[in-house]
N, C-alpha and C positions, 0 to 999 in steps of 0.2 A: 575198386578195391584191388590193388596187386595180390596177385596169388603168390604163395610161397613158393622159392624154388625147392624143388623136389630134391631130397635128401640123396642124390645118387652120385654126388660129386665123389670122384676117386680119392679116397684117402691113403691106400696102400699103392705101391707101384712095384714093377718088376726090377729086379736088380739091374735090368738094362735101362735104366731111366732115359727119357727123352732128353737130348742136350738142348739147352736154351739157344744157341747159335745154329744158323742155317735154318730157322724156321720160316715158313713162308705161306702165305694165304693162298688157298684155291685160286681166288680172282687173280693174284699175280702170276701164279702157275700157268693160267690159260693164256698168258700173253707169250710164252714160249713152251707150249706142251711138248711139242716133238722133240725138243732138245733134251727133255728130261725123261724120256723114256728109258725104262731099266734102271734108272738111278733111285739109289736111297734117300727118302725125302722125309722131312716132318712137315706136316701140314696142319693148317688151322681154317675153320670154315664153318658154314651152317650145316648142322648134323640133320638130315631127314632120316628119320629113324622109325620101323614099325617091325612087327613080327616078320613079314614077307620081304623087306627090304632095307637096306640102309644105304645112303647117299651122303657124301660130303660136297657140298656146293657153296654158292655165295649168292645170296638174295639180291644183293645190289652191285653189279659189276658190269663194266663196259668191254671188257675183253672177250674176245668170241674166237673160238676154235673152228675153222670150215675145212672141208674137204672136196674135191672136184667128184661129181656125180658122173663117173665114166672118163675114160682116156679122152674121148673124142667131143667131149661137151664143155660148154662154158658156163656151166650151172654147178652151183655149190652147194653143199649142205651145211648150214650152220648149227653146230652142236651146243646143246646145253651145257652150261657151265657146272658140270657133276662128274663126279666119279663114284662109280660102284664099288662100295666096300666088301671085302672080305678078309676073315681074319686068317693069320697063317698057323703052323702048327705050334709056333713059338707061345702063343698066346695059352695061359694056364686056363685049367677048367674053372679055376675060382674066378679069374678076371672076365671069362667069356660067359661065365653065368651072370655076372654084373652087367655086362653089355645087353645080355638077353633081358634081365630084369627093367632096363631102361627102355627098352623096345616095348615091352608089355606095359608099361607105365604110360608111355606116351601114347598107346593104342586106347587105354582105358581113359584117358583125358579126352581123346578125340570122340569116344563114344558118349562121353558127357557133355559135348557140344562145346568144347573148350578150344581154342586156337594155341596149337603147342608150337614152342620155340626150344630147340636143343642145339648144343655146341659141343665141340671137343677138339683136341689135337692129336695127330695121328703119326706114328712113326712106321715105315714101312717102304714098299718098293712101288712104283708106277709100271704098269703095262699099256702101252698105248695099243690097245685093241678096241674095236666096238662090242659093246655088251648093251643089248637092248638099245635104249635111246642115249645111252652115255658113250662117249668117245673112247674112255679108258678106265681101266681097274685100277684101285689102289689095295694091295695086300698088306695089311697093317700088324706089325709084331706086337705093338704096345699103344696105349693112349693115356691121355691125362685129362685132367678137368673135364669129365663128362658130366654135362647138366641137362636136364629135362625141366621144363616149367610151363606151367598154363599162363598164357598172357593175360592181362585184365580183360574182362568182358567188354564187348565193344560199346555196349550203352551205358558204362561207367566212364569213359573218356569224356574230357571236356571237348564240346564241339565249337570248333573255331570255323567261322565265316571265312569262305576262301579270299574275299576281298582283304580281310585283317590278316591271313596267313601271308598275303604277297608283301604286306609293308616290312614284315621281317622274315622271309622265306628262307634265308641261309641258316637261320637259328633253329629249324625244324629239321634239317638235312639229318637221315638216318633215323629218325624217330617215328614211332607207330603213332599215327594221329588219327583224328576224327576231323573230316573237313566237309562243310556244306556248302554246295555249290548247284549249279543248273547243270544237267547233263545232256550232252548234245554227242551223236553218233552218226558214222557213214561207213561206207565200205573201207575208208581209209583207217577207221580206228573210232576210239571213243575216248572223249574228254570231259573234264570236270571244269566248268568256265564260269565267268561272271562278267557283266559289262561295267566295269569299273577301272578307275587307274591303279594301276599296280605301283610297288615301289621297289620291284627287282630290275634294277638297272646295269647292265655290263657296256663298254666299250661306247657310252652314250645311247645305246639302245634299250628303251623301256619295254621289256618283254610283255606280253599279253597276259592276262590274268587266266591261265589255263594250265590244268594238269592232264597230263596223259595218263589213261587207265592202262595199267601194265600188269604183268604177272612175275614172278620171282625168275631170274635167270637160270637157276637151277632145274627150271622145268624139264620134266619128262614123262611120258604117259605112265611109267611106273610109279612116279610120285604123284601125279597129278590129283588121284584120288583122295590124298592124303591132305590136299590143300584146298578143297573144293570150296570157294568163297559162298557165303550165307546170303540169299537174297531174298526179296519178298517173293510170296507165291500168290498165284491167282486161282487156287483150287476153289471149287464151288463153296466150300465149306467155310473158307477165310475170307473170300472175294469183298464181302462187304465191309469187313473190319480193315482191308488194306486200302480199297479203293472207293468205297462207297457204293452206292445203288448203281450210279449211271457211268456209261463209258468215259473214260477221261485218259488222259497220259501222263506220265510222271516225267516231269521236267525238273525237278528239284528234290536232292536227297542227301542224305548223309553219308560220306564214303569213308571206311576206316580202312588204314594200310600203312605200310612202311614208304616214307617220301624219299626218293631217289633224286640225286641232284648231281651234276657233273663237278669235278674237282677245279676245273677251267672251263670258261665259255668264251667262245669267239663268235663274231659276227662280221659279215661283209656286206657292202652295198652293191647290187647290181645296177646297171647302166640304166634300168626302167624303174629304180627306185625301190625295187624288191629287196627286203632285207633277208638274207641266208644266214642261220646259227647253226649251232651245233647241239640244239636241245634234244627233246625226245618226240616219238610218235612221228606222225605224217609229216616230212618236209623238216623234221627236226625243229617243229614250230613251238613246242612247248617247253617252257624252262624247267619244269621238274615231273617227275612221274610218281603216281600213287600206286603201289603194288597191293590192289584191293583185296581184302579178305571177308569183308562184311559191308553190307549194304542196309541202312536203317532209315525209318520214318520219311518214306517217299509222299510228296506233294502232289496235287493234281493241277492241271495246267486250264487256262482260262483263255477264251477266244482271244487272239490277239487282234489289236485294231488295224482296221485296213489301211494301206497306204498306199501312194503312187511310186512304187519302187522301180518301175519299169515304165518305159515310154511305149505309146500306142497312137496310131493316126485315127482316132475318134470320127474326125468329121469326114475322112476318106470313106469310112464304112457307111456313116450316114449319107454320104453321096449316093454310094453303090445302092444302099437299098431302097432310096428314093427311086432311083432310076429301074428298079426291078430286079436287082442283082439275086440270084438264086444261091443255093448252097454250094453248087458245083463252079461258080464264077471264081476266076483266081486273080489273086493279087500279086506282085512281085514276090512275096515271101510264102505264098500258098493261099489256101481259100478263105474267103472272108471270115468264116466261122473260126480259122484258126488264130485270128488275131488275140483272142482270149487267153490261149495258151502263151503267145509271145509278149503281151503287152501286161496282162495281169490288171488292167484297168476296170474296176467296178461299174463304171459308166459304160464301158464298152457292152460288158453283159447286159445291161440293163437296155441298152440300145437294141441289141440284136433279140432281146427277149421281147420288147414292145412290138416288134417287126415280125414276131411270130416264127422267127428262125431258131427256136431253141429245140423244140419237142422232137422234131424227126431230122433236123440238119444232120447231113453227114458228108464225111468226105469219101474218096475214091476207096479206102478200106473200110468204109462203113462206120466210122468214128461219129458219134454223136456230139453234141455241144455239152452234154454234161460230161463225157468222156475227155474231152478237150480242157474244160474247166477243171476237172478233178486232176488231170496232169499238171496243171500249173501249181498246184499244192496252196492255193489260196482260198480259205473257208468262205470268205464273203462273196466270190465269185459264184461258187458252188451253191451257196444258199440263194443267190439270186435266180440262177438257172432252174433250181429246184421248185422255185415259186410256180412254175409252168407245168409241174407235175409230169415230166418225163418219165419214160421206164427206166428206173435204176438199174435193171438186170438187162438192159439191151447189150447185144453182144455185136463186136464188129466181124470182119471177115476172118480173123484169127481167134475169134471165141472171146476175146478180151472185153472185160467189162470196166465199168467207170472205177469201180473200186480196184481192181487191178492196175489201172493207169493210176490211180493217186498212189498207191504204195510201191509199184513193181519197177518203177524206172531207175536208171542209175544217176546218180547225183553227186558229183565231185565236191568234196569238202563240205563242212556246215553250210547249211542255208538259212539265211538270216530272215527275220520276221519282215513281213506278215506271212510268208510260207510256212505252213504247218500241216504237213503231210497226215500225220497222226489225227489231227482234228477234222480233217477232210475226210478221212475213212470213218470216222466216228458219225459225222453227219450223213454219210451216205448209209451206214447202217441203220441208224435212227429212221431213214426214209425208206428202208425195207430192201436194202442191197442184202445179196445171199452171199455170206463170206466163204460158201464151199464150192461156187461154180467153178468149172475148170475150163481153161482154153484149150486150144487145139492140142497143145504138148502135153495136157493133163495137170498144168500147174494151176495152184489155187492162189490166192492174193497172199495167204500166210507164207507160201514157198518163196514168193517173189518179194515180200516185205522183210527178207531175214538180214537186210542191212540196217533196218531201223527198229530199236527195242521199243519205243514208243508205239509206233505202228502195230507191231506184233503184240503188245499188252492190249490195244484195242481190238485187234481181231480176235483174240482169244476171248475177251468179254464177249463179243459179237457171235460166238459160237463155232468159231473156225476149228476144224478137225486138226489138231496140232501133229497128228502123225500121218496126214495125208500124203501121199507119193504121185507124183507125175509119171509120164509114161515112160521115163528111164528109171523110176524107182526113186527118185530124189526126194526127201523130205526136207521141212524147213530147217532142221538140225543139221542135216547135210550141207545145206545150203547158205547156212548162217555166216556172217562176215564181220562180226564184231564179238568180243568177250559178252559185252551185256546181252546180246541177243541170246547167247547160248546159256547164259545164267538164266535169263528169265523162260527160256523152253525148257530146261532140265527142271527149274523149280516146279512147273506145271505139267510134270511126268511126259515130258516127251521121251520116246523110246532110243536110246542110243545103240541098241541091238539091231535095229532094222539094217536089211542090206539092200543097196541098190541093184539094178540089172546086172550089173558086173560082180556081185557079190560083196560089194565093199560096204563097211559101216561107217557114219559119221567120223570115227576117228581114224579110219583107214585114209579117208580123204584127205584130211586134216594133214596127216602125216605125208600123205603122197605130194601134197603141193607145199609142203614145207613151210606152214604157216606160222613157224617160230612160237607156237604153243598158244598162241592169243585163244585159239577156238579149241584145240585139241585138248588143252589143260581141262576144259569143262566137257568134254566128251567122254571122258573116261568114266564117268560116274554110271553104276549099274540101275538098270531098271528096279525103280521101288516095288 
C-alpha cells in the first residue's frame, strides 16, 4: 500500500518566487559544474534531508565531476552528485521552520523503518568548494514544492522475476521495483542474474540478463547512514528463521530498488568477437543497474551437478602413478597432484585417491591434496578427497588451510557452475575445519573471503569471528570488496569503529581508495 505524501508541500512562497525559466536538474548541473561556480541558479533534485544534514542530489545520474589528486599525479577523485545545502539570511524564520519540520518528519519515518523519498526545487547561489564529501555548497534563498514521503514497504511490491523484467526492460526505467533473481559477486562488483534469453536488444546485440547492484549517485559518507540497505541478518536469534539449521549459501533473493538505465546504448564488436557496450558495472556489461534499498526472501543453494568443464590428462597421471611417481614428481605444469586444481576432473581425484596420494601429498609449499582440491572450487572433487579422511586443518608453509584456499583466492569475473566456493567452504566446515585459524599474516578465512558474500555467510554460520584482525589490524569489513559483503557483515554486527595498525577504520580505507561509495556507503553505520 502506498503511503500518503506527507503534507509538507509548500503552500505559501516568499515574495521573490522562483522563476520557472532557467531551472536545471542537479544531474545536468554536474555536466558543467565548474562553469556554474558563483552563479545564481534554480535547481531541482532528490533531497536527502535530516536534522543533521541536507543535500540535493540525483539518484539516477551518469554525469560526474572529478578533480586531480595533487598537481603531479594522474589520479582523480570522482565526487558524488551532491550539493550540500545551507540556508541564507534571506530565508524567513517561518520558512526555515517549515524546512526543519520536513527534516524531523524524514527522521521519524526512518526510525519507523520506512524508506524515505524527498524532493524540492531551490533558488540560490553555487559555491564550488569541497565540503565533506560534496564538491560544492548551495546556499538557498527560497524553495518550492518541498515533499517528504515514505515509499511503499518493500514486501508490498509485486515481485518481478528478472527473466520477465528483461522482456520489457525499458518500461521499468526510473521506477522502484522488486526483482527476483540469482545473486553473483566478485571483487569487480555484484549482480542480479539469470540464465535465460532476455528481450533487451540494441544495435543487434542481445544484452545478458544481468542487473548491476548499485548505490545512489548522490552517495556521500554524510548521507550513507540515511540510506542503509535492509538485508537479512544471521544473528543467532534469527539464524534458523532466515537460513534454516544447516550451513548454506544464498543464491536467490528479491532485490528492491530504483532501476537505472542509459538514455542511449552503444555497442561495438572487437576483432576477437568480444562485445563492448556502455552499460553498468564491471566492463559496462550490465544493461541496467538496480539501486538496492532492501533484500528480501533469500533462498538456499543446492549442490551443483559435477561437470567436466575443464580438461586434464587423466591417462598421463595414471601412467605416472603406475610407474611409482611420488608427490614431488613434476609434470610440465607442476606436480601431479596439482592436476586436480588445473583440470577439475572428478575421475582425476578418484584416481589419485585410489593410489593413496591424497592424505599426505604435498607440494614444495606444503600444500595437501585437499588444499589443491579446495582451491579448485569444485564441491564434488573436495567430497572425493575427504573420503580419505585427510587433516582438514593441515597448514602449508605459510600457515594456510584448505578453508583459506577455498575462499581466499582472487577470481576475476563470475565463475560458472560447477565451481561453488561457498559450498566447498560449507563442506570443509562440516568435516571439522576451524574457521578461526590464522595464516602467517594473521588472516582468517573470513578476512580473505571478503569478495564473496555467499562464502562470508557460510563462514559466519561456521563460527567465524566477524571482528578478527590480521597482523596489520585489518578486519573482514575493512577488506570487503562488494556492497553485498558489507551488508552481510554489518547486518551481523561487524564493528565499523575498529582501527587498523595505521589507525584507520573501514570507512577511512574506503575513502582512501576512492571506492565510489560501493563499500563506504555501508561502512558508516554505527556499532549497534
